[in-house]
C-alpha angles and dihedrals in degrees: 000000000000090000090050092050091050090051091048093052093047093051102054101271119134136186132176102253092191090057108037138025116212126215098016124160101248140180129334127272128196131004090290092061096238113183124226138198119252146130125288131198113243091196139005108296127204133213111274098029117136110223104168145022126208124192107219090212090069094054115106106245137159090251094047102041125106094249102053093143095057092042089049090052089053091051091054090049096045100033131234124317099033093121096152094057092041097050092040088055091047091052092046090055096039097055098027105046093034097043092119098032134077102266110180087236098047097118090048092045091053089053092054117088116248086240136353094252094191096062111104096233087072097045116116115250094253088063097042091064090071089062091067112136096011126117087250094063098067093038090050093055091047094045097053092043091051091049091050091052091049091052101042100040103031117014101040094053091049091050092047091057094046135075087264095066090117097040094110096231113165136196089254089056089053093045089052093051091045091053090055091051092046091053100042114022126094140160108285098188134318092265097050098033126198119349150147107268116208115218093013090072090060089074113086122224131252125179102223123359096047120158107210141039133189114243141163121239119203098181101065091182089079091060122098111258094251092053096054112108121234090231110052124223084241087067092056100269121133127209141177123209132210107228129185113242095170128034119248133194129235115285092013121127118253114225129202125202122237089188137285092312127170124218095263089061094041093051094044097046106022106024101239143079132219123221116235091012111185090202096061120125143160117234127214126187128209091261088062091052091047094050095047091050090051092050089052091057101263110150113254094228090051092051090051094048093046092049088052087052090050092051093045091051098046100253100116144334131214092270095043119123134207126204135213108204131204113268092006134104122238112291120258090237093056092048090047094053091046090050090051091051095047104035117115118249090256093050094046090045091054090048093048092048091052089059095055112116094008122117113232115192147145127358091329091067096093092045090052092050091048090051091053092048089052089056087054094055102285133277096258092081123139095262094051093049092046091056091049090048090051090050091054092046092053092048094048090053091059097064117107124222113274119254120260091210111124095223139112096258090050092051089052091051089052093050092048096047094043092051096048093045090048091055091048093048092049090053092046090053089049091052095046090055089052095044092047089058094235091133133043108258112257093012101070094122091061103044110054138165107241121210118189120208111176109301093339120094116206129189131195088245100038090118089063096053 
């Protein structure tokens, strides 16, 4: 860490050493109490304080790496927008080819792990089986297959035609570099693009309740004297600043936010899970909707024709996904698509007739469809809710038993599965109340069964408030 700090200081980075301590051993994660490295507050810090400065020119990007030509060739081969493959390839070359040379990022590269071992793409097969049924499982299959395609069809041929044909790089080397990029890279700014950001990646993530955010500051006069760069932005330099958005006490860890990310994304891309994560969700694809409708007795030809109608009218496509979120009811869009699949020919005919001559456009299209369905009796009818219930039952049956191993990866599996099953169970309870007729359809949020326990008032739908 001392070498990294020296490299940061010599390359235009700054942090308030009276305010924060970089690279501390902080907290405990998992049931085995494994420590992690993060950033601690050395004193009480207030909202608005600037605690670090990062020059964007020192971030490792595709445009700023030492192998721009090869990375550019890969972009031509892959096409625009494949930043994960491009930056993973750049990192592979930067730390592999230049391992014994003086790369300008050598101190930073030595700090980076060889691979983000916690990410699920690198889990051994005997661990992956515990992910059955979770959002991670499908993403994991797709991710490794995508990486294999990138390597075999695009990267290997480029390397074979280059001066690095005998470098000995393997797919596993690329997968390891790709896992580091997946865990640490983000969009710096539109001009710079995606990159690995030294110093920023020392801050650990928390979904909700984070303390700092990265921001740009045009008026450098508002910065404390020590934070002002020697080269001004007016001279063409570009900087990001770490600003406090939540106060933190002395000796507490400072958390950044990588976005409103659920545990499936955190485990897939970053190698950890967060208890009570407000960003958690359970994902369903169109095949799950189709199968559930069929199991509820909807004719297969009807399902196919209705899905074609949905695609033609901008509601969903074959690769569309729908999400159930923690503490939220099913989305109107999901219920609408299920209603369209399950509606009788007469109901769907009435709905289709009501749309004739009406202009459906923009983001209001779904709301307009929902309004028309409400005129036809509403989409929360018994058939629709039964299809959704069947979809949940099928998903719940896919989950594997949780591991008994007292290790970090096992604790993350438990957090992930418990969270997803909790979301499914909450939705099932919601649907059971609807199907049992205890609440007036479409008005469930207003008529609630109230259960008093001491001074705490619970309602059957309190999780959806």
